[in-house]
N, C-alpha and C positions, 0 to 999 in steps of 0.2 A: 796383767803382767806388772810386777813390781820392779822398778829400776831406779838408779840414782836420779835425784831430782834435777840435776844439771842437764840431763838429756833434753828436757823440755825448754831449757833456757837457751840452748844453742839456736842461732838464727836459722830459720827455715828457708828452703828454696822453692819458689813458686814458678811453674812453667805452664805453657799452654801446649796441649797435645792435640793436633788436628784429628788424629785417629780416634782419640777418646771422645772428642766432640761428635764426630761422624756417627760413632756407634752408641752414643748416649751414655758413656761411662761416667761423664762428669759435665756439669753445666758449663758451657763455653769451652770445654776441654781443659779447664784449669785443674792442675794437679799440684799438690803441695807435699814436699818431702822434708822430713825432719831427721835428726840424728837417730832417733829411735827406729826409723824405717831401715836405715842401713845396718844398725845393730841386729835387727831381726834377720836381715839378709845374711850377714856374716856369721851370726850366731854368737858374737862376742863384741865387746867394746875395747879397743886398744888404740895406741897412737897411730898405727897404720890405717885403721878404718877412719879415725878422726882426720888424718892427713888426706885421705882420698876424698872425704866429704868437703874439707876446706879447699882443696885444689879445684874441685868441681865448682864450688860456690864462687871462688875468686875468678876462675876462667869465664864462667857465664856472665859475671858482673862486668868483666873487661870486654867481652864480646858484644853484650847487648845494652850496657849502660842502664838507662831508665826503662828500656823496652822489656817486656816479658819474654824470657827465653822460650824458644820453640823446641819442644821435645821431638826428636826424630829429624831435626834439621842440623844436627851436629855430628861431624865426622871426628873420630877420636883415634889417635895413633900413639902407641907406646914405643919407647926406644928399645926396651928389653924384650926378651922372649916371654911368652905367657907363663912358662914354668920357671922363670928366673926369680928367685927370692920371693918377695911378696907382691910381685906384679899382678898375678892372677887375682889376688884378694882385692887389690886396688881397682882392677878392671871390672870386677863384679859390681862394686859400688858405683863407679862411673857409668857403667851400662844401665844400672837401675835408674839413675837420675836422668841421664841424657837420652835414653832409648837406643843408643848406638849398640849394635850387636854384631857378632861375627857371622860366619856363613850359615849358622843354624838359626838365625833370627828371622823375624816376620818378613815375608817376601813381598808384601804389599797387595794392593787391590788395583787392578787395571793400570799398573805401573806407578801408582801413587802410594804414599805412606810406608814405603819399604824401610825396614830397619836393618836388614842383613847386609853384611859387608861394609858396615860403617865403623867397625872396630877392628883394628889391626895391630900387629906387633912387629918388632925388629925394624922400626922405621928409622930412616937416616935423619935424626933430629938431635938437637943439642939438649933440650930439656927432657924431663922424665915423661911428660905427656904433652901431646899437641891437640888442642881443641880447635876445630875449624867450622865456621858457619858455612853451610852449603849454599845459602842464597847470596852471600856477599864475598865468599872466599877469604874473609878476614880470619886471622888465626892468632892464637897465643900458645906459648909453651909454659908449663908450670913445673916447679920443683918444690919438694917438701923437705924441711930441715928439722927433724925432730930433736936433734941435739940442742936446739935452742931452748928446750924445756927439759931440764935435767930430771932424771929419775931419783927418787929417794935412795940414799946409799944403803939402806937396810934391805931393799928389795931383792938383790941377788941372793943374799943369805937366806932370806925367808923362802924364796922360790926353790932354792936348792933343797931345803929341808922338806918342802911339800912334795917335790918330785921324787925324792929318795925315801919318802914316807918316814922321815925321822923328825918331823916338825913337832913342836910343842902345842899344847891346847891353845887355841886362839890365834895361832900363826896364820891360819887360812883367812880369817877375817881381817887380820892386820895387813896381810899382803894385798887382799882384794881392795881394801880401803886406799892403800898407797897407790896401787895401780890405777884405780879410777880417779884418784886425785890428780895424777899426771894428765890423764885424758881431759879432765875438767879444765886444767890450766891451759891446755892446748886449745880447747874449743871456746872457752869463755875469756879468760884473762889475756890470752895471746891471739885472739881471733884476728885482730887488726895489726898484728906484728908483721911488718914487711919482711923481716928476716926469716920468719917461719915458713911462709909460702911466698915464693917469688913467681911473678907473672911477667913474661916477656912477649911483646908483640913481634911477630915474624912476618 
């Protein structure tokens, strides 16, 4: 798989998954997720997917500090409906990393390791997403503000031409380069920008 080099430069998320350890899927249950993993899940790289990755990273950091986050120990609630805007896309990314799943998720073994019913929508919360540790009940809410990283002004015109099939030769490559450059700015240059992703303890 050939992909933009900055995918590998984005900071990775390391978790421990007790179920993975039990079943021998990884030594010590340690799992690492990078931006390439969520791109494969979504099938594309965009500001929304980058924002979902960043919100999850920042939420886990706030909840666990120097501890290794525990996959399957996190309850996730969304303010909006699953089919509202890009909520479903974001939820897929969050679910991949945290293990939290809806009613169709893994139901556990002898009452342990369950993942179903840990992901819900239309919650009465202020933020876009609420992440809660099930062992301590500590929680944070996150919001993503993509407007903090502006798109190149030429992108709308290029996209219109591509969608209407009136684009000139080379416009597809030009658009893709500008699109991914914005994602790169979000993930690399603005990774620590407190205005891009806000995290609030609740």
